[in-house]
N, C-alpha and C positions, 0 to 999 in steps of 0.2 A: 544355079550353081556357079560360083566364081572359082576360076582356076588361077593360081598364082605361079609365075615362073621367074626364078631368080637367074641372074647372069652376072658375070664379072669376076668370079672367083679365080683363083690360080695360085701360083707360087711367087712369092715376093721375098726379098731380103729384109732382114731386120732394119728398121728405120724407113722402109719404103711405104708406098701408098697403094691403095686399091679402091675402086669405086664399084660397089655392088648396086645392081638395079633389080627391081621386082615389078613385073608387069601383070596387071589383072586382065583376065580374058574378057571382062565385060564391066562396064560402068554400072554401079548400083548406087542408088540414092541412100541405101541403108548402110553403106560403108562409112563408118564414122571415124575410124582410126586404122592405121597400119603400123606394124612394128617389126623389129628385127630381133632375132634370138640367135644363139649359137649353142652348139653342143660339141664338146671335145670328147675323145674316147674315154670311157670310164667315168664321165662326169654328167651331172644333170644339165638339162637345157637351161640356159641363162639368158635373162632379158638384157638387151643392149640399149635399144632406143625405140621411140615411137613418136608418131605425129598424129595429133588429133586435127582433123580437117577443119572443124569449126574453130576459127580463131588461129589456126596454124600453130597450135601449142605443141611444143616438143618436150620429150621426156628422155632422160638418160640415166643409166646406172653409173655410179661413181667411177668405176674402173675405166670408163671410156670417155668421160667428160673431158673436153679439150682436145681429144684425139679424133673422135668420130662425130660426124654431122649427118643428121637425118633430114631429108627434104623430099618433096613430092610435087607433082603437078596439080593444077587446079581442077583438072578433070577427074582427079582422084583415081586414076588408073595406074599410076606409076609412083613407086617410092624408091628413093636412093639412100645409100649409106656410104658416105665418103669416109675412108679410114686412113689416117695418117700416123706416122711414127709407129708402125706396126712392130709388134714384139713376138718372139717365138710362142709365148703363152696365148697369143691371139689365134693360134692354129686351131681350127674347128670347122665343122659344117655349119654354115650360116643359113638361117631360114627367115623368110618374111611371112607375115601373117596379117590377116584383116579381121577387124572386129565390127560387128553390127550393133554393139551395145553402145548406148548413148549417154546415160545419166549415171553419175556417181560411180564411174568405172576406174579401176586401177589398171591402167594399160601395161603395167609391168608384170602382170600375172598372165601366164600363158592360157589359163582357163577362160579368159574373156574373148579369145580369138576363135572365130568360127572357121576360117579358111587358112590353109597353110600351103606353102610352096614345098617343092621336093628337096630343096637345099642345094647349096653350092659350096664346094670345098675351098677353104682358104688355108694355105700353108705358108708359114713364115719361117724361113730357114736360109742359112748361108750355104 
């Protein structure tokens, strides 16, 4: 069982930046991708970004392209989300997730992720 722990959330002013990190409790060779999602009050969970370890391929939803950057270490135990030019509508609980699925996988779908962190709150407000 892999546990994921997010960190780095907090309160930031509009236009500011935050860096979220997610650490896995154990390295597993079956961890093929990790992703970031968020959920605002009253809204559905939303895909933000993901990284597939093989080939270091990254995926983003349109609303965060150019503002958010996903990265991770080669040991596949940590994934980061660098967030710039934050807006009030970015306020949400942010979750990281890990997927053990390898072939023909749409990593923007939350159903392909086997493990989830507990979430970290990001609040963008002046």
